C-alpha positions in Angstrom: 19.8 -6.8 33.4 21.7 -6.4 36.7 25.2 -7.0 35.3 26.2 -9.3 38.2 29.4 -11.2 37.9 30.3 -14.5 39.5 32.1 -12.9 42.5 29.0 -10.8 43.4 26.7 -13.8 43.1 29.0 -15.8 45.3 29.1 -13.0 47.9 25.3 -12.8 48.0 25.1 -16.6 48.4 27.5 -16.6 51.4 25.6 -13.7 53.1 22.3 -15.4 52.5 23.6 -18.6 54.0 24.9 -16.8 57.1 21.7 -14.7 57.5 19.0 -17.4 56.7 20.8 -20.5 57.6 20.8 -23.8 55.7 17.2 -24.6 56.6 15.5 -21.6 55.0 18.0 -21.0 52.1 16.3 -23.3 49.5 12.9 -21.8 50.2 14.3 -18.2 49.9 16.1 -19.1 46.7 12.8 -20.4 45.2 11.0 -17.2 46.3 13.6 -14.9 44.8 13.8 -16.9 41.6 10.0 -16.8 41.3 9.9 -13.0 41.7 12.9 -12.5 39.4 11.0 -14.4 36.7 7.8 -12.4 37.2 9.7 -9.1 37.1 11.7 -10.2 34.0 8.5 -11.3 32.2 6.8 -7.9 33.1 9.8 -5.9 31.7 9.8 -8.0 28.5 6.1 -7.4 28.0 6.5 -3.7 28.4 9.4 -3.7 25.9 7.4 -5.6 23.4 4.5 -3.2 23.7 6.8 -0.2 23.3 8.4 -1.8 20.2 4.9 -2.6 18.7 3.7 1.0 19.3 6.9 2.3 17.7 6.4 0.1 14.6 2.8 1.1 14.5 3.6 4.8 14.6 6.2 4.4 11.9 3.7 2.5 9.8 1.2 5.4 10.3 3.8 7.9 9.2 4.5 5.9 6.1 0.8 5.6 5.3 0.3 9.4 5.8 3.3 10.0 3.4 1.7 7.7 0.8 -1.7 9.4 1.2 0.0 12.8 0.7 1.7 11.5 -2.4 -1.6 10.2 -3.8 -3.5 13.5 -3.1 -0.7 15.5 -4.7 -0.8 13.2 -7.8 -4.6 13.6 -7.9 -4.3 17.4 -7.7 -1.7 17.5 -10.5 -3.9 15.2 -12.7 -6.9 17.5 -12.1 -4.8 20.5 -13.1 -3.7 18.8 -16.3 -7.3 17.9 -17.1 -8.4 21.5 -16.5 -5.6 22.7 -18.7 -6.6 20.3 -21.4 -10.2 21.5 -21.2 -9.2 25.1 -21.3 -6.8 24.7 -24.3 -9.5 23.0 -26.3 -11.3 25.6 -28.5 -15.1 25.7 -28.4 -15.4 24.5 -32.0 -13.3 21.5 -31.2 -15.4 20.6 -28.2 -18.6 21.0 -30.2 -17.1 18.8 -32.9 -16.1 16.1 -30.4 -19.6 16.2 -28.9 -21.2 16.0 -32.4 -19.0 13.0 -33.2 -19.8 11.2 -30.0 -23.5 11.8 -30.7 -23.1 10.5 -34.2 -21.2 7.4 -33.0 -24.1 6.5 -30.7 -26.3 5.8 -33.7 -26.1 2.1 -34.3 -26.3 1.8 -38.1 -23.7 -0.2 -39.9 -22.4 0.9 -43.2 -20.3 -1.4 -45.3 -17.2 0.5 -44.4 -17.8 0.2 -40.7 -18.2 -3.5 -41.0 -14.6 -4.0 -42.0 -13.0 -1.5 -39.5 -11.4 -3.0 -36.4 -12.9 -2.2 -33.1 -10.2 0.2 -32.0 -10.2 2.2 -35.2 -13.9 3.1 -34.6 -13.0 4.9 -31.4 -10.3 7.0 -33.2 -13.1 9.3 -34.3 -13.7 10.3 -30.7 -10.1 11.4 -30.1 -9.4 15.2 -30.1 -6.5 14.6 -32.5 -6.3 12.5 -35.7 -4.0 9.5 -35.3 -2.4 7.9 -38.3 -4.0 4.5 -38.9 -1.5 1.8 -38.3 -3.7 -1.0 -39.5 -4.9 -1.4 -43.1 -8.6 -1.3 -43.5 -8.6 -4.1 -46.0 -10.5 -7.1 -44.7 -10.9 -8.3 -41.2 -12.3 -11.4 -39.8 -15.5 -10.3 -38.1 -16.1 -13.6 -36.4 -15.6 -13.9 -32.7 -13.1 -16.6 -31.7 -12.9 -17.9 -28.2 -10.0 -20.2 -27.1 -11.1 -23.0 -24.8 
């Protein structure tokens, strides 16, 4: 902190011994050491607070960058959704609405009983996927592992 070498400290000790005398020198040394400790502790506290504030401000900047990224991603996703809605023709949207209304009716035909759960929702998609599973026979019993 003060960058004092051994020769400077020795010179201060000799001057203090001459000025104060041998009677008051130990008491003065304790007084100086006590105040040196208080000042050093105060400076360390200030440095720690400054470091903490710098880390906090860096953290806030990182959080703001992440929030900006998320809002940009949300904006792009909304644009893509709007583009998908605009590219869909009115007849397709009416067909999808009609199919969703029809799928809300809870009647089971023999063909529906053997379709897996995921294939039932393929009807609601705007495109027609190729069925990867055969619609032969499926186990309709619910099995729970314990």
